[in-house]
C-alpha positions in Angstrom: -139.2 -75.9 -67.7 -141.7 -78.2 -69.1 -141.1 -81.0 -72.2 -138.2 -83.5 -72.3 -135.0 -82.3 -71.0 -131.4 -84.0 -72.5 -128.6 -83.6 -70.1 -125.0 -83.6 -71.4 -121.8 -83.7 -68.6 -118.4 -82.7 -70.1 -115.0 -82.8 -68.7 -114.2 -79.4 -69.3 -116.1 -75.8 -68.9 -114.8 -75.2 -72.6 -116.4 -78.1 -74.3 -119.8 -77.4 -72.2 -119.6 -73.3 -73.6 -118.9 -74.7 -76.8 -121.8 -77.2 -76.8 -124.0 -74.5 -75.1 -123.3 -71.9 -78.2 -123.9 -74.7 -80.8 -127.2 -75.5 -79.5 -128.2 -72.3 -79.1 -127.2 -71.4 -82.6 -129.2 -74.8 -84.0 -132.4 -72.7 -83.2 -133.1 -73.9 -79.3 -134.3 -70.6 -77.6 -131.7 -69.4 -74.7 -133.9 -70.0 -71.9 -134.3 -73.6 -72.7 -130.7 -74.3 -72.3 -128.7 -74.1 -69.3 -125.3 -74.2 -68.2 -123.9 -75.2 -64.7 -122.1 -72.4 -63.1 -123.0 -70.0 -66.2 -122.8 -66.4 -64.7 -124.6 -65.1 -68.0 -127.1 -65.6 -70.5 -130.1 -65.5 -68.4 -129.1 -68.2 -66.1 -128.1 -65.6 -63.1 -132.0 -64.4 -63.3 -133.0 -68.0 -63.2 -130.5 -68.6 -60.3 -132.4 -65.8 -58.2 -135.6 -67.3 -59.1 -134.6 -70.7 -58.2 -133.1 -69.0 -54.8 -136.5 -67.3 -53.7 -138.5 -70.7 -54.6 -136.8 -72.9 -52.3 -135.1 -74.6 -55.3 -131.9 -76.5 -55.1 -129.0 -75.8 -57.8 -130.0 -79.4 -59.2 -133.5 -78.2 -59.2 -132.9 -75.5 -61.5 -130.6 -77.2 -63.8 -132.1 -80.3 -64.2 -135.8 -80.4 -62.8 -137.3 -81.7 -59.6 -137.4 -85.5 -60.7 -133.6 -85.8 -60.6 -132.8 -89.2 -58.0 -130.4 -88.4 -55.3 -127.9 -90.6 -56.5 -127.9 -89.1 -60.1 -127.3 -85.7 -58.2 -124.3 -87.1 -56.0 -123.0 -88.3 -59.3 -123.2 -85.1 -61.0 -121.9 -83.1 -58.3 -119.0 -85.3 -57.6 -118.2 -84.6 -61.6 -118.3 -81.1 -61.6 -116.4 -80.8 -58.3 -113.7 -81.9 -60.2 -114.0 -79.3 -62.9 -116.7 -80.8 -65.0 -119.8 -79.1 -66.6 -123.5 -80.0 -67.0 -125.3 -78.7 -69.8 -129.5 -79.5 -69.9 -131.3 -78.7 -73.2 -135.0 -78.5 -72.9 -136.7 -79.8 -76.0 -140.4 -78.7 -76.5 -142.9 -81.3 -77.8 -140.1 -83.6 -78.6 -140.0 -86.1 -81.7 -137.6 -88.4 -82.3 -136.0 -86.5 -85.0 -135.8 -83.6 -82.7 -134.1 -85.5 -79.7 -131.5 -87.0 -82.3 -130.8 -83.6 -83.6 -130.1 -82.1 -80.2 -128.1 -85.3 -79.1 -126.3 -85.0 -82.5 -125.3 -81.5 -81.6 -124.0 -82.2 -77.8 -122.2 -85.3 -79.1 -119.8 -83.4 -81.2 -118.3 -81.8 -78.1 -117.3 -85.3 -76.5 -119.8 -85.6 -73.5 -118.9 -88.1 -70.9 -121.2 -91.0 -69.4 -120.6 -90.6 -65.9 -122.2 -93.8 -64.8 -119.6 -95.7 -67.0 -117.0 -93.1 -65.9 -116.9 -94.7 -62.3 -116.7 -98.2 -63.8 -113.9 -98.4 -66.5 -113.3 -94.8 -67.6 -114.6 -94.9 -71.0 -116.6 -92.0 -72.5 -120.1 -92.4 -74.4 -123.2 -90.4 -74.8 -125.0 -87.8 -72.9 -127.3 -88.7 -69.4 -131.2 -87.8 -69.5 -132.7 -85.9 -66.6 -136.3 -84.7 -65.5 -137.6 -88.1 -65.6 -138.4 -88.7 -69.0 -134.9 -87.4 -70.7 -133.7 -89.8 -73.3 -130.6 -91.6 -72.6 -128.4 -94.3 -74.3 -127.1 -97.7 -73.5 -130.7 -99.3 -73.3 -132.1 -97.7 -70.4 -135.3 -96.3 -70.9 -135.3 -93.2 -68.2 -133.1 -91.5 -65.7 -135.9 -92.1 -62.8 -135.4 -94.5 -59.8 -136.1 -97.6 -61.7 -134.4 -98.6 -64.9 -135.2 -101.2 -67.8 -132.7 -102.5 -70.2 -134.0 -104.4 -73.0 -132.5 -107.2 -74.3 -133.3 -108.5 -77.6 -133.9 -112.2 -78.1 -133.4 -112.5 -82.1 -134.2 -116.1 -83.5 -134.4 -117.4 -87.2 -137.7 -118.0 -89.1 -137.4 -120.5 -91.9 -139.0 -119.5 -95.1 -139.2 -121.7 -98.2 -139.2 -120.4 -101.7 -138.8 -122.2 -104.8 -136.9 -121.5 -107.9 -137.3 -123.1 -111.6 -134.5 -125.7 -112.8 -134.4 -127.3 -116.4 -134.2 -130.9 -117.3 -133.4 -131.6 -120.9 -135.1 -134.5 -122.6 -133.4 -135.5 -126.1 -135.4 -136.8 -129.1 -133.3 -138.2 -131.7 -134.5 -139.7 -134.9 -132.4 -142.3 -137.0 -132.6 -144.3 -140.1 -132.9 -148.5 -140.0 -133.5 -150.9 -142.8 -135.6 -153.6 -142.0 -136.0 -156.6 -144.6 -139.4 -156.8 -146.7 -141.2 -159.0 -149.0 -143.4 -158.6 -151.6 -145.3 -160.7 -154.3 -145.5 -159.9 -157.9 -146.9 -162.0 -160.9 -144.3 -162.1 -163.8 -144.8 -163.3 -167.7 -142.4 -165.5 -169.4 -142.7 -166.5 -172.8 -141.1 -169.8 -174.0 -140.6 -171.2 -177.7 -142.0 -174.8 -178.4 -140.5 -176.6 -181.5 -142.8 -179.0 -182.9 -142.7 -181.3 -186.1 -145.8 -182.5 -188.4 -146.3 -183.4 -192.0 -146.4 -180.9 -194.6 -149.6 -179.7 -195.8 -148.9 -177.8 -198.7 -146.6 -178.1 -201.7 -142.8 -177.3 -201.2 -141.1 -174.4 -202.9 -137.6 -173.8 -203.5 -134.7 -175.6 -203.1 -133.2 -177.2 -199.8 -130.6 -174.6 -198.4 -129.5 -173.5 -195.1 -131.4 -171.1 -193.3 -131.2 -169.5 -189.6 -134.6 -168.5 -188.3 -134.8 -166.0 -184.9 -137.8 -166.5 -182.4 -137.9 -163.7 -179.7 -139.1 -164.8 -176.3 -140.6 -162.1 -173.9 -139.8 -162.3 -170.0 -140.9 -160.2 -167.2 -138.6 -159.5 -164.4 -139.0 -157.5 -161.1 -138.3 -153.7 -161.1 -138.1 -152.5 -157.4 -138.8 -148.9 -156.7 -139.0 -147.0 -153.8 -141.3 -143.8 -152.7 -141.7 -142.1 -149.5 -144.8 -142.1 -147.9 -146.3 -140.6 -144.7 -145.8 -143.4 -142.1 -146.3 -142.2 -138.5 -146.4 -139.0 -136.3 -144.2 -138.3 -133.3 -146.1 -135.8 -130.8 -144.0 -134.2 -128.5 -145.7 -131.8 -125.7 -145.1 -130.9 -122.1 -147.6 -131.4 -119.2 -147.2 -129.5 -116.1 -148.2 -131.3 -112.5 -148.0 -130.0 -109.1 -146.3 -132.0 -106.2 -146.0 -131.1 -102.3 -142.3 -131.5 -100.9 -141.6 -131.3 -97.4 -138.2 -129.2 -96.5 -136.7 -129.9 -93.1 -134.0 -127.5 -91.7 -133.0 -126.1 -88.3 -133.4 -122.6 -87.3 -131.5 -120.7 -84.5 -133.3 -119.3 -81.5 -132.1 -117.1 -78.1 -132.7 -118.8 -75.0 -132.6 -117.1 -71.9 -130.6 -118.4 -68.9 -131.1 -116.4 -65.7 -128.4 -116.6 -62.8 -131.1 -116.7 -59.6 -128.0 -116.9 -57.1 -128.3 -114.0 -54.7 -125.0 -112.1 -54.3 
């Protein structure tokens, strides 16, 4: 088989057969799906072909690039009643691999590497050297790498508008003022002088009225335009330095040989 192979190992033959039918039903050609110890559905002819070409059972199931330690793990697991299922994905994309892995996951595959340590069940294991796997391993070859992310924080400073309210209030006060004004007063002056003409009439009591005119100040207040108060806003820019702390992930490698 050519392409990328995804391998799943199941605890029971029944689970593996259900996964086989589901994968074929999803549109994968039957000759791209191989089930260990499967007596039908094209595997018999493949077994004969593999035997005639000198291939082992594991070469027939997974390909020739599976390391020896991986083969021993698969063989040990299937000797206890398990079954392995391999699916070849032609010209795979991430969407294709995710779809096939999703189908295989529905039938409870086991991770045989983890099973030997803590008995937990996980996702499928990859074969053919380039087969996909989970848990951070990039391939199923003789060398593995695990990507450990080292996240860190980045300081980003933005800005937001705040308001400061200024109040302008007007109020009335009274101030004393003075202003000069010229006033006119009349005064009665009585003088005696010798008569210049003849007397007329008899002496009698009489009363004469003399009116004097006096001016006095009259106060009147008029409103006039005094001053104006102009209120406007002016914008300026300034630079302010913001100091804070960010978290970074450091690595401490234990170089002690064990």
